[in-house]
C-alpha positions in Angstrom: 4.8 26.1 -20.9 6.1 24.7 -17.7 4.6 22.1 -15.3 2.7 22.8 -12.1 3.1 20.8 -8.9 -0.5 21.1 -7.6 0.2 19.7 -4.1 3.4 19.6 -2.0 4.6 20.3 1.5 7.8 22.4 1.3 7.1 23.6 4.8 7.8 20.2 6.3 10.9 19.5 8.2 12.3 17.2 5.5 13.2 20.4 3.6 14.7 22.3 6.5 18.3 21.7 5.4 18.0 22.8 1.8 14.6 24.6 1.3 16.2 27.5 -0.5 17.7 25.2 -3.1 14.4 23.4 -3.6 12.6 26.7 -4.1 15.2 27.7 -6.7 14.5 24.4 -8.5 10.8 25.3 -8.6 11.6 28.8 -9.9 13.8 27.5 -12.7 11.6 24.5 -13.8 8.0 24.9 -12.8 5.2 27.5 -13.4 4.3 27.2 -9.8 3.9 24.8 -6.9 1.1 24.8 -4.3 1.9 24.2 -0.6 -0.9 22.5 1.3 -1.4 23.2 5.0 -2.5 20.6 7.5 -3.0 22.5 10.8 -2.9 26.1 12.1 0.9 26.1 12.7 1.6 24.4 9.4 -0.7 26.7 7.5 1.2 29.8 8.6 4.5 28.1 7.7 3.2 27.3 4.3 2.1 30.9 3.8 5.4 32.4 5.1 7.5 30.1 2.7 5.2 30.9 -0.2 5.7 34.6 0.3 9.4 34.1 -0.5 8.8 33.3 -4.1 6.3 34.2 -6.9 6.5 30.6 -7.9 4.8 29.3 -4.7 1.2 29.4 -3.7 -0.5 28.1 -0.5 -3.6 26.5 0.8 -4.8 26.4 4.4 -6.6 23.4 5.9 -7.0 20.9 8.7 -5.8 17.3 7.9 -8.1 14.6 9.2 -5.5 13.5 11.7 -5.7 16.8 13.5 -8.3 17.9 16.1 -11.7 19.5 15.9 -10.6 22.1 18.5 -8.5 23.7 15.7 -11.3 24.4 13.3 -12.0 28.0 14.6 -8.4 28.9 14.3 -8.1 27.6 10.8 -11.3 29.5 9.8 -9.8 32.7 11.2 -6.6 32.0 9.1 -8.6 31.5 6.0 -10.5 34.7 6.6 -7.4 36.8 7.3 -4.7 35.2 5.0 -6.7 34.6 1.8 -5.3 31.2 0.7 -6.1 30.0 -2.9 -7.9 26.9 -1.6 -9.0 25.2 1.6 -6.9 22.1 2.1 -5.9 19.7 2.8 -9.1 18.4 4.4 -10.9 15.1 4.3 -11.0 11.7 5.8 -8.3 9.1 6.6 -9.8 5.7 7.4 -6.3 4.1 7.2 -5.4 5.6 10.5 -8.8 6.4 11.9 -10.5 3.0 12.4 -12.8 3.5 15.4 -16.4 4.2 14.3 -16.9 7.0 16.8 -13.7 8.7 15.7 -14.6 8.3 12.1 -18.0 10.0 12.8 -16.2 12.9 14.5 -13.8 13.1 11.6 -16.7 13.4 9.1 -18.2 16.2 11.2 -14.9 18.1 11.0 -14.7 17.5 7.3 -18.2 18.9 6.8 -17.4 22.0 8.9 -14.3 22.7 6.8 -16.3 22.2 3.6 -18.9 24.7 4.9 -16.2 27.2 5.4 -14.9 26.7 1.9 -18.4 27.1 0.5 -19.0 30.3 2.4 -15.7 31.7 1.2 -16.2 30.5 -2.4 -12.9 28.6 -2.3 -12.1 25.2 -3.9 -11.1 22.3 -1.7 -8.1 20.0 -1.6 -9.4 16.6 -0.4 -7.4 13.9 1.4 -9.4 10.7 1.0 -7.2 7.8 2.1 -9.2 4.5 2.3 -12.4 6.7 2.4 -12.7 7.8 -1.2 -16.4 7.0 -1.6 -17.4 8.7 1.7 -15.3 11.8 0.8 -17.1 12.1 -2.5 -20.5 11.7 -1.0 -19.8 14.4 1.6 -18.2 16.8 -0.9 -21.4 16.5 -3.0 -23.4 17.9 0.0 -21.7 21.3 -0.6 -21.4 23.8 -3.4 -17.7 23.4 -3.8 -15.3 22.1 -6.4 -12.8 19.5 -5.2 -9.3 18.3 -6.0 -9.2 14.7 -4.8 -5.4 14.7 -4.2 -3.3 11.6 -4.4 -6.4 9.6 -5.4 -6.2 5.8 -5.0 -9.9 4.9 -5.2 -11.5 2.6 -7.8 -11.3 3.8 -11.4 -15.1 3.7 -11.7 -15.3 6.1 -8.7 -12.8 8.4 -10.3 -15.1 8.6 -13.3 -18.0 9.5 -11.1 -16.0 12.2 -9.3 -14.9 13.9 -12.5 -18.4 13.6 -14.0 -19.5 15.8 -11.0 -17.0 18.5 -12.0 -14.2 17.7 -9.6 -10.5 16.9 -10.4 -8.3 13.9 -9.7 -4.7 14.3 -8.4 -2.1 12.0 -9.9 1.2 11.7 -8.1 4.5 9.8 -8.7 2.6 6.7 -7.7 1.7 6.5 -11.4 5.2 5.1 -12.0 4.5 2.0 -9.9 0.8 1.7 -9.1 -1.4 -0.3 -11.4 -4.5 1.3 -9.8 -3.3 4.8 -10.6 -2.4 3.8 -14.1 -6.0 2.4 -14.6 -7.5 5.7 -13.3 -5.5 7.7 -15.8 -6.6 5.4 -18.6 -10.3 6.0 -17.6 -10.5 9.7 -17.2 -9.7 12.7 -19.5 -6.6 14.9 -19.3 -8.9 17.8 -18.6 -9.8 16.1 -15.3 -6.3 15.6 -14.0 -4.0 17.6 -11.8 -0.3 16.6 -11.6 1.2 16.6 -8.2 4.1 15.2 -6.1 2.9 15.3 -2.5 6.5 16.0 -1.7 8.3 14.9 0.3 6.4 11.6 -0.1 5.7 9.0 -2.8 9.1 8.6 -4.3 12.1 6.3 -4.0 14.0 9.1 -2.2 12.7 12.3 -0.8 10.3 13.7 -3.3 10.7 17.2 -4.8 8.3 19.4 -6.8 10.4 19.1 -9.9 9.6 15.4 -10.0 6.2 16.3 -11.2 7.8 16.1 -14.7 7.9 12.3 -14.2 4.2 12.2 -13.5 3.5 14.2 -16.7 5.8 11.9 -18.8 4.0 8.8 -17.4 0.6 10.2 -18.1 1.7 10.9 -21.7 2.9 7.4 -22.1 -0.4 5.9 -20.8 -2.5 8.2 -22.9 -0.2 7.8 -26.0 0.0 11.6 -26.5 2.8 14.1 -26.6 4.3 15.2 -23.3 3.7 18.8 -24.4 -0.1 18.0 -24.6 -0.1 16.7 -21.0 2.0 19.5 -19.8 -0.2 22.2 -21.4 -3.4 20.6 -20.2 -2.5 19.8 -16.6 -0.9 23.2 -16.1 -4.1 24.9 -17.4 -6.2 22.7 -15.2 -4.2 23.9 -12.2 -4.5 27.5 -13.1 -8.2 27.2 -13.7 -8.8 25.3 -10.4 -6.7 27.5 -8.1 -6.8 30.9 -9.7 
């Protein structure tokens, strides 16, 4: 049994200089890694890179910091390219602070969720500083969500998993008391391990660093690393496949 990195961005420019080496690391150490797209151009890059290795999968989405005008193109891509999930999509109230812009962002989020519902695909949710609103909107649709890099209140995490969705735990678990508390409060069966590479690490993050996430979860839960590894990998397969 090997770990899964449920969310990373190997298509980003931070990996341009040594992407082949990073993919080899994935092939040698992970079951698979999932590349999340953020706009039409990025979606295609994620797909093209994923096609170079059986150990890579891809999603196609529209990050909340990208524009409504791109929805139709992303929908066409999802129809033509058959990603394993729609994402990442969602809300980002850290950067989007104007009330009108937030309302527009919520409209885009709903349109993307409607596409996922129509296609019968799970969704990868970006919910920065908007965790409650994201959950409320997701609940309007018949979709299953992966709330990636979740930093909301532990009580909200419990509500989210009670509705059948999953919580993504990144390398933040090594330094964030909030994330540690979330892991304490929810079951292993409700967790996906991820890195969000190249982010959330002392240096440039890499998919293989998902092993650190799994080790920290095991420590918090006082269970064997093998148990966390087996469960989180199964969770990823069940969600995406």
